[in-house]
C-alpha positions as CSV (number, residue, x, y, z in Angstrom):
1,M,104.7,76.6,142.0
2,I,104.8,78.5,138.7
3,K,102.6,81.6,138.8
4,K,101.7,83.8,135.8
5,E,99.6,86.9,136.1
6,M,97.8,86.2,132.8
7,I,98.0,83.5,130.2
8,A,96.2,83.4,126.8
9,M,94.1,80.6,125.4
10,L,93.8,80.9,121.6
11,L,90.9,79.1,119.9
12,A,92.1,77.9,116.6
13,G,90.2,74.7,115.9
14,G,87.5,76.1,113.6
15,Q,86.9,74.9,110.1
16,G,85.9,78.3,108.7
17,S,83.2,76.7,106.5
18,R,82.2,80.1,105.1
19,L,85.6,80.3,103.3
20,G,84.4,77.3,101.1
21,V,87.2,75.4,99.3
22,L,89.9,77.6,100.9
23,T,89.4,75.6,104.1
24,A,88.7,72.2,102.7
25,K,92.2,71.0,103.7
26,V,93.4,73.6,106.2
27,A,92.0,75.2,109.4
28,K,90.9,78.8,109.0
29,P,93.6,80.3,111.3
30,A,96.3,78.7,109.0
31,V,94.9,80.4,105.8
32,A,97.5,82.7,104.2
33,F,97.0,86.5,104.5
34,G,98.8,89.6,103.2
35,G,101.3,87.8,101.1
36,K,103.5,86.3,103.8
37,Y,101.4,85.8,106.9
38,R,98.8,83.4,108.2
39,I,95.7,84.6,110.0
40,I,96.8,83.2,113.4
41,D,100.0,85.4,113.2
42,F,97.9,88.4,114.2
43,P,96.6,87.3,117.7
44,L,100.0,85.6,118.4
45,S,101.9,88.8,117.6
46,N,99.5,90.8,119.7
47,C,100.3,88.4,122.6
48,I,104.1,88.9,122.5
49,N,103.8,92.6,121.8
50,S,101.5,92.9,124.9
51,G,104.0,91.0,127.1
52,I,102.1,87.8,127.3
53,D,104.6,84.9,127.1
54,T,102.3,81.9,127.8
55,V,99.8,80.9,125.1
56,G,97.8,77.7,124.7
57,V,96.7,77.2,121.1
58,L,93.6,74.9,120.9
59,T,93.5,73.1,117.5
60,Q,91.1,70.5,116.1
61,Y,90.1,70.7,112.4
62,Q,92.8,69.9,109.9
63,P,95.6,70.9,112.3
64,L,98.7,69.8,110.3
65,K,99.6,73.1,108.6
66,L,98.8,75.1,111.7
67,N,100.9,72.9,113.9
68,T,103.8,73.0,111.5
69,H,103.5,76.8,111.3
70,I,103.5,77.4,115.0
71,G,106.2,74.8,115.8
72,I,107.8,75.7,119.2
73,G,106.9,79.4,118.8
74,I,110.3,80.7,117.7
75,P,109.1,83.4,115.3
76,W,107.0,85.0,118.1
77,D,109.7,84.6,120.7
78,L,107.5,82.1,122.5
79,D,110.0,79.2,122.8
80,R,110.3,79.5,126.6
81,N,111.4,77.0,129.2
82,I,108.4,78.2,131.4
83,G,105.4,79.1,129.4
84,G,105.8,79.8,125.7
85,V,103.4,78.4,123.1
86,T,101.7,75.0,123.6
87,V,99.5,73.4,120.9
88,L,96.5,71.7,122.7
89,P,94.6,69.2,120.5
90,P,91.8,67.1,121.9
91,Y,93.2,64.0,123.5
92,E,92.1,60.6,124.8
93,K,91.1,60.5,128.5
94,S,90.8,57.5,130.7
95,R,87.0,57.5,130.8
96,N,86.2,58.7,127.3
97,S,87.6,60.5,124.3
98,E,85.8,63.5,122.9
99,W,86.3,66.4,120.4
100,Y,86.0,70.0,121.6
101,T,82.3,70.5,121.2
102,G,82.2,74.3,121.8
103,T,84.5,77.2,122.5
104,A,84.0,77.0,126.3
105,N,84.2,73.1,126.3
106,A,87.6,73.4,124.6
107,I,88.8,75.6,127.6
108,Y,87.1,73.2,130.1
109,Q,89.0,70.2,128.6
110,N,92.3,72.1,129.3
111,I,91.7,73.3,132.9
112,N,94.7,71.3,134.0
113,Y,96.9,73.1,131.6
114,I,95.7,76.5,132.9
115,D,96.0,75.3,136.5
116,T,99.7,74.6,135.9
117,Y,100.4,78.3,135.6
118,N,98.0,79.3,138.5
119,P,97.1,82.5,136.7
120,E,95.1,85.4,138.2
121,Y,93.6,86.1,134.7
122,V,92.9,84.2,131.5
123,L,92.7,85.9,128.1
124,I,90.4,84.1,125.6
125,L,91.2,84.8,122.0
126,S,89.9,83.7,118.6
127,G,92.4,82.6,115.9
128,D,90.6,84.1,113.0
129,H,90.6,87.9,113.2
130,I,92.9,90.5,111.8
131,Y,93.7,93.4,114.2
132,K,96.3,94.9,116.5
133,M,95.5,95.2,120.2
134,D,97.5,95.8,123.4
135,Y,96.0,93.2,125.8
136,E,98.0,94.8,128.6
137,V,95.9,97.9,128.4
138,M,92.7,95.8,128.5
139,L,94.0,94.0,131.6
140,E,94.7,97.3,133.4
141,Y,91.1,98.3,132.6
142,H,89.8,94.9,133.9
143,K,91.7,95.4,137.2
144,A,90.7,99.0,137.6
145,N,87.0,98.0,137.4
146,N,87.5,95.0,139.7
147,A,85.8,93.1,137.0
148,D,85.1,89.3,136.9
149,L,84.9,89.4,133.1
150,T,85.8,92.1,130.6
151,I,84.6,91.8,127.0
152,A,86.3,93.7,124.2
153,A,83.7,95.3,122.1
154,M,83.3,97.7,119.2
155,P,80.4,99.5,117.5
156,V,79.2,97.9,114.2
157,P,76.6,99.1,111.7
158,M,73.1,98.4,113.2
159,E,72.1,96.3,110.2
160,E,75.0,93.9,111.0
161,A,74.5,93.7,114.7
162,H,72.4,90.5,114.5
163,R,75.6,88.6,113.5
164,F,77.3,89.3,116.9
165,G,77.0,89.0,120.6
166,I,75.5,92.4,121.5
167,L,76.3,94.3,124.8
168,V,74.1,96.9,126.4
169,T,76.1,99.0,129.0
170,D,75.5,101.8,131.5
171,D,77.6,105.1,131.8
172,Q,80.4,103.2,133.6
173,H,80.6,100.6,130.8
174,R,79.2,98.0,133.0
175,I,77.3,95.4,131.0
176,T,73.5,95.5,131.8
177,E,72.4,93.1,129.1
178,F,74.0,90.5,126.8
179,Q,72.2,89.3,123.7
180,E,73.7,86.4,121.6
181,K,73.1,87.1,117.9
182,P,69.7,88.7,118.5
183,A,67.0,89.1,115.8
184,N,66.3,92.7,117.1
185,P,69.4,94.0,118.7
186,S,69.1,96.6,121.5
187,S,72.5,98.2,120.7
188,N,75.3,98.1,118.1
189,L,78.1,97.4,120.6
190,A,79.4,94.0,119.4
191,S,81.5,91.5,121.3
192,M,84.8,90.9,119.5
193,G,85.2,87.4,121.0
194,I,88.1,88.6,123.2
195,Y,87.6,88.1,126.9
196,I,89.6,88.6,130.1
197,F,88.3,86.5,132.9
198,S,89.4,86.4,136.5
199,W,90.5,82.7,136.5
200,P,88.5,81.6,139.7
201,V,85.3,83.0,138.1
202,L,85.9,81.2,134.8
203,R,87.0,78.0,136.4
204,H,83.9,77.8,138.5
205,A,81.6,78.6,135.5
206,L,83.3,75.9,133.4
207,L,83.0,73.2,136.1
208,T,79.3,74.2,136.8
209,L,78.5,74.0,133.0
210,A,80.6,70.9,132.4
211,E,77.6,68.8,131.3
212,Q,76.2,71.5,129.0
213,P,76.2,70.1,125.4
214,N,78.3,72.2,123.0
215,C,79.3,74.6,125.8
216,D,80.0,78.0,124.3
217,F,81.1,81.4,125.7
218,G,78.4,83.5,124.0
219,K,75.5,81.1,124.6
220,H,76.4,79.7,128.0
221,V,79.4,81.0,130.0
222,I,78.7,84.8,129.6
223,P,74.9,84.4,130.4
224,Y,75.8,82.2,133.4
225,C,78.2,84.9,134.8
226,F,75.7,87.6,134.1
227,Q,72.8,85.8,135.8
228,N,75.0,85.1,138.9
229,G,75.7,88.7,139.6
230,K,79.3,88.9,138.4
231,N,80.9,92.2,137.4
232,L,80.9,92.3,133.6
233,F,82.4,95.3,131.8
234,A,82.8,96.2,128.1
235,Y,86.2,97.4,126.9
236,E,85.5,99.5,123.9
237,F,88.1,99.1,121.1
238,N,88.2,101.7,118.3
239,G,91.1,100.3,116.1
240,Y,91.0,98.2,113.0
241,W,89.4,94.8,113.5
242,K,88.2,92.5,110.8
243,D,86.5,89.1,111.0
244,V,87.8,87.4,107.8
245,G,85.3,84.6,108.0
246,T,83.7,85.1,104.6
247,L,85.2,85.1,101.1
248,T,84.2,88.8,100.6
249,S,85.6,90.0,103.9
250,Y,88.8,88.0,103.4
251,W,89.2,89.5,99.9
252,E,88.5,93.0,101.2
253,A,90.9,92.8,104.1
254,N,93.7,91.8,101.7
255,M,92.8,94.5,99.3
256,E,92.9,97.1,102.1
257,L,96.6,96.3,102.6
258,I,97.4,97.8,99.2
259,D,95.4,101.1,99.6
260,L,97.6,104.2,99.1
261,V,97.1,104.8,102.8
262,P,96.3,101.4,104.2
263,V,93.8,101.3,107.1
264,F,95.8,98.4,108.5
265,N,99.5,99.0,108.5
266,L,101.8,95.9,108.3
267,Y,104.9,98.0,108.5
268,E,104.8,99.6,112.0
269,K,108.1,99.2,113.8
270,H,106.7,99.4,117.3
271,W,104.0,96.7,116.7
272,K,105.6,94.0,114.4
273,I,103.6,91.1,113.0
274,Y,105.7,88.0,113.4
275,T,105.5,84.9,111.2
276,K,107.4,81.7,110.4
277,S,109.5,82.7,107.4
278,D,111.1,80.2,105.1
279,I,114.6,80.9,103.8
280,L,113.7,82.1,100.3
281,P,115.6,83.9,97.5
282,P,114.7,87.5,96.7
283,Q,111.8,88.2,94.3
284,F,112.6,88.5,90.6
285,I,110.8,91.0,88.3
286,S,111.5,90.7,84.6
287,M,112.1,93.7,82.3
288,E,108.8,93.1,80.5
289,S,106.7,93.2,83.7
290,T,104.5,95.9,85.0
291,I,103.5,95.9,88.7
292,E,101.2,98.5,90.2
293,R,99.9,98.8,93.8
294,S,100.6,95.2,94.8
295,I,102.4,93.2,97.5
296,I,104.8,90.6,96.0
297,G,106.2,87.9,98.3
298,E,109.8,86.7,98.6
299,G,111.0,84.1,96.2
300,T,108.3,85.1,93.6
301,S,109.2,85.4,89.9
302,V,107.1,87.8,87.8
303,Y,107.3,87.7,84.0
304,G,103.8,89.1,83.4
305,D,101.7,92.1,84.7
306,V,100.3,92.5,88.2
307,Y,97.8,95.2,89.2
308,N,96.2,95.8,92.6
309,S,96.9,92.3,93.9
310,V,98.4,90.4,96.9
311,I,100.9,87.8,95.7
312,G,102.4,85.3,98.2
313,S,105.9,83.8,98.3
314,G,107.3,81.3,95.9
315,V,104.8,82.2,93.1
316,T,105.7,82.0,89.4
317,I,103.7,84.3,87.0
318,G,104.3,83.4,83.4
319,K,105.2,85.7,80.5
320,G,102.2,87.6,79.2
321,A,100.0,86.7,82.2
322,V,97.9,89.5,83.6
323,I,96.6,89.5,87.2
324,R,94.1,92.1,88.5
325,N,92.4,92.5,91.9
326,S,93.4,89.1,93.1
327,I,94.9,87.1,96.0
328,I,97.5,84.5,94.9
329,M,98.8,82.5,97.9
330,Q,102.1,80.7,98.2
331,D,103.8,78.4,95.7
332,V,101.2,79.0,92.9
333,I,102.3,78.6,89.3
334,I,100.5,80.7,86.7
335,G,101.0,79.8,83.0
336,E,101.9,82.1,80.2
337,G,99.2,84.3,78.7
338,T,96.7,83.6,81.5
339,V,94.4,86.5,82.5
340,I,93.0,86.5,86.1
341,D,90.5,89.1,87.4
342,K,89.2,89.0,91.0
343,A,90.2,85.6,92.1
344,I,91.5,83.9,95.3
345,I,93.9,81.1,94.5
346,A,95.1,79.0,97.4
347,D,98.6,77.5,98.1
348,G,100.3,75.1,95.7
349,T,97.8,75.5,92.8
350,Q,98.9,75.3,89.2
351,I,97.0,77.3,86.5
352,G,97.7,76.4,82.9
353,A,98.6,78.7,80.0
354,N,96.1,81.0,78.3
355,V,93.4,80.5,80.9
356,K,90.9,83.2,81.5
357,I,89.6,83.5,85.1
358,G,86.7,85.8,86.1
359,V,84.9,86.2,82.7
360,G,81.3,87.0,81.8
361,E,78.4,87.8,84.1
362,M,77.9,86.7,87.7
363,A,75.3,84.0,88.4
364,P,74.0,82.5,91.7
365,S,76.1,79.7,93.0
366,K,75.0,76.1,92.5
367,L,77.4,74.9,95.2
368,D,76.4,77.0,98.2
369,P,74.8,80.5,97.8
370,K,75.6,81.3,101.5
371,V,79.3,80.9,100.9
372,Y,79.7,81.9,97.2
373,N,77.8,85.1,96.7
374,A,80.2,87.6,95.1
375,D,81.9,88.0,91.7
376,L,85.0,86.1,92.9
377,V,86.6,82.9,91.6
378,T,87.8,80.7,94.4
379,I,90.3,77.9,93.8
380,G,91.3,75.6,96.6
381,E,94.7,74.4,97.7
382,K,96.9,72.2,95.4
383,S,94.3,72.4,92.5
384,Y,95.1,72.1,88.8
385,V,93.4,74.1,86.0
386,P,94.3,72.9,82.4
387,D,95.5,75.1,79.5
388,G,93.1,77.3,77.6
389,V,89.9,77.1,79.6
390,S,87.7,80.0,80.8
391,I,86.2,80.3,84.2
392,G,83.2,82.5,85.0
393,K,82.5,84.6,88.1
394,N,81.2,83.3,91.5
395,T,82.7,79.9,90.8
396,A,84.6,77.4,92.9
397,I,87.3,74.8,91.9
398,S,89.0,72.2,94.1
399,G,91.3,69.3,93.0
400,I,92.9,68.3,89.8
401,T,90.6,69.2,86.9
402,E,90.8,68.2,83.3
403,A,89.7,69.8,80.0
404,D,86.7,67.5,80.0
405,D,85.4,69.1,83.2
406,Y,84.9,72.4,81.3
407,P,82.1,71.9,78.7
408,G,83.1,73.8,75.6
409,G,86.1,75.0,77.4
410,L,84.1,77.1,79.9
411,L,83.0,76.8,83.5
412,E,80.0,79.2,83.6
413,G,79.3,81.7,86.3
414,G,77.8,80.0,89.5
415,E,79.1,76.6,88.6
416,Y,81.8,74.5,90.4
417,I,84.2,71.6,90.1
418,V,85.1,69.8,93.3
419,K,87.3,66.7,92.9
420,A,89.2,64.5,95.3
421,G,93.0,64.9,95.7
422,G,95.4,67.6,94.8
423,I,98.9,68.2,93.5
424,L,101.5,66.4,95.6
């Protein structure tokens, strides 16, 4: 029988609704990041850099781009005969067919997959955080404490603590209290959603809670383990970790990559970030162009000016175009004379000539104030913006738009255009 000391289960099925039109057609872990990567590359790279060679990736929402990206795991050296990477979508069973209804339910539905490897420990990961972590060090800590469950945690500002699972610990880092998104948190030590379980303990908890609707780690499994006297420990992490679940945090995390001394370094030789790379020609920068403090992807042609921006691969920036403080994802075409300030433009979008993006004053969003609440312009995948229009701040666009969609040639701040379809 195959036996692995520890395998990883990577939860990558979430929609990421707080990213608005960016995730209308793609799962959050498959959203582009840093010019050439996708968000899921970071936990996958952490696995292979930590010596974990068996990873189950649980997909659900809009999985096509994610599945294509992962393939058989070659970029992460996870194309193994025994182990490697396995994509685990929900599947039809003999008695019934059901979606994954919660983070723990997703693991419960894949108990047979885990049992195949008969592991001593199971590492549970989220597919939507940007960070570097050596899971092997966390496993040694788990074993040294004879723990049943170890939760990676880090201090957060007290005013943000209510957004997280909060841990209260004693002098030995043993967890004495667990609060899931409390209104009045007792500490600022926040769960990072990274767990190492001893497999028999997790297996028993999952089977016991099998009938629990929307079974979730934070709401159900961790409290169950805590109430049943299990050894729970906090593993404090002090490195860079960012939940890029909102448009503002996603934009900030990309902008941090181009700081003069980046907080998060993509260029470390001993901890590489691996990704699926297409065979692309080199970038081309014209003689008339100016580029300052930016990342420019492979296969990108720049005929205009780029300042303080992250530009993906296969992008074309027209003559006289100016881009500032923006994230332009892969295969975007930007017309001549277009000026863009503080925008996020998703894969495969086409922006016409002489367009002005990010003009005027910010106004509250009429689409969804919880999602759109910053002076950003967000344009979804494979959208089209016609020549000569102006787009205000805190706006959202998705689909193929026409001049008639812009009254007087302007989409005012806080407004939105969401249409069906996209560029083929």
